[in-house]
N, C-alpha and C positions, 0 to 999 in steps of 0.2 A: 540507409532509411534503418532510423532506429528500434532496439524493446521496444517491446509490450514488455513493463517485467512487474510482477506482480511482489507487493513489497510489505510483508502483513505479518505483525507478533503474532506466536500461539501460547500457549501454555504447552505441556511439557505430552499433555492429555487429548491436546489438540483442539484443543476452543480458542477463540481468537477473542471471543468474551463474557465472564460470566452471567446469570440470568441478571436481570433486569444490563444487560446492558454494563457493566460495570468492565470497567479492566483495573483495574486500581494495583492487581498482585504483577503490571507489567514491571519488569525491574533499569528502568532511564536511570545511568548513573551520569556523568562526563564525558566520560571515556565512545560508552554507546551513544549516545544526543553526539556528540564529535562523527563522528562516523557514519551520522544519519547526514549528518550536517551536510559533509563531502560528499559523500552519493548524490543526497538529492542535490548538490550547489550543479550537476551534473549531469540532470537530466533539463527533459525538455522544453513538457509539463509534467500537471500531476490527473489522474483520472481518476474523477470519485461519485463515491453515490451521495447519494443525499441529506445521510446520518453522519458520515467521515467528514462533511462537506459543512455541516455546520459544528457538529464538536469540535474542527480545527478555524473554523472562521468564528467560533465563539470563545476565544483566544488567539491563536496565536499573532493577529495583529496590530496589539498591540500588548505584548508579550513585555517587549524590549521594552515597556517605562516604565518595569518593577521595577527597584531597585534591589530586592527578590532574588531577582530575573541570577539563571546562571551565565557565564559566557557564552557555552556553548546554548542556553535557551534562546539570547540575545542573538544570535548570529542563526539559527532560524528562525528567529521571524525573520527579520532582513526576507530569506530565504521564499516564505514564505509570498511575503506580501507582493514581490518582483516578479512571483514563479505563472505562469494564464494557467486558471485550474481550467476541470472541466468536469460540470458536474451535471450525472447522468438523472431527472426527475421528474416524476411526471405530474408532479405534484412543490413542488418549488415553481412563484415564481419565479423572480427574481435572486441574483448574485450578490453580492461585494465585486470591490472593483476583481478585476483581471481574473472576474472568472463567470465560463458557456454555461447558460443553464443546456444540455440536451436530453431535448426527449425518450426518443427512445436509438436502443445500442444499434445498431445502422454497421455493418463489417467494414462497409466502402469507403464509412465518413470517420470507421476511424481508422483502419489500414493510409489516409488522408493523413492525415494527426498526424502518425508516424514520420510519414515522408517531410511532414512539411517542416517538425522545428528536431531542429542540429541535438544530438543525445536521442535517451532510453527517455518512454513517456511512463508512469508512476502508474500503478493503478492500484484503491486504495479497498476499502470497505465489502464488505462474504458476499453481498450482496452482486455487489455488481460483479465479483471476483467470478460469480459462481454466472454470472450472465456471460462476458467473458468466455469462459470457457465452454461452456453452451456452442458459442459464437467460433469457434479455436481460433481466440485473438492472441494467448495468453506467452511467451515464446520465452520466457522467463521465469525465475520463481527467487524469487528472497527470503528466504520463514523465517525469521529470528525465535526458534523458541525459548520460554522461558522457564529458566528450573520452579517449575511446581507444577501441580495438582492440583487444576481448580473444580475435581468432581461433576460439576455436568457445565456447562454454558451452549453456544453457536458451537459449530462445530465450524474450520476454516475449511475443509474438503467434505461439500453433506455428499451422502452415500451418488456412486452415482452405477449407469451401465456399464459403461465402458472409463478406462484408463484410457493415461499417458504417458507417452515411454519416456524417460525425461537421462541427462542427466549433466552428475553432482560438474559442476565447473566452480566450485570451492567452496573451500570452510573459512573458520573464522569463533579465537574461543574469548569471549570476554571476560575483562575483571572478575565482575558480577554472576557470573556463572551464565549468562546469556550465550548461544550458540548462534549459527551467522551456515543457514542452510542455503547454496545457493545452488539452481541449476536450471537449464537450458534445456528445448524441446526437444528431445529429437525426431528431425523432421519423421522420420522411414515406414514410420505410423503407428496406432494405438495399442494399444496393450488392452487385450478384450480384455475383463473380470468376473 
């Protein structure tokens, strides 16, 4: 069974997006994009909230037809179209090709998805991530820390009454200043806050 991996970018001050959902501060260059592509190509499926899904679906299905798109961007467009996507939303009526809408986060259903696909499942979206954390569904965290302080925005990890023990499994510094911090859950128990 693959792991359920939260894979998200955040600012150094802990925000996953700025005011008005701004992510223009993300520093994604070809080196980082190639790494994303390699990681995403090995995933079994993408699990996303509605906002993240609509953002991705609004750009990636045709990004490889843009003559200005870099080679890593064209490659990711193909990965995006081919991978199964599960969108957790109570308001989205239908999703695009290769995507299924699920109304609620049902822990048994999510674990069944993890058993169904070879490779890990990537979770995207802060609200969905918080729901997965609440249900104790996240096995690993790939957090890409961007070298910027945005001042205010939506925190990647909103405050909770309990903590989670993690074990560092890897780090990687990219030439553009982004640093990947990879962690897995310590299944020995939670850290109380």
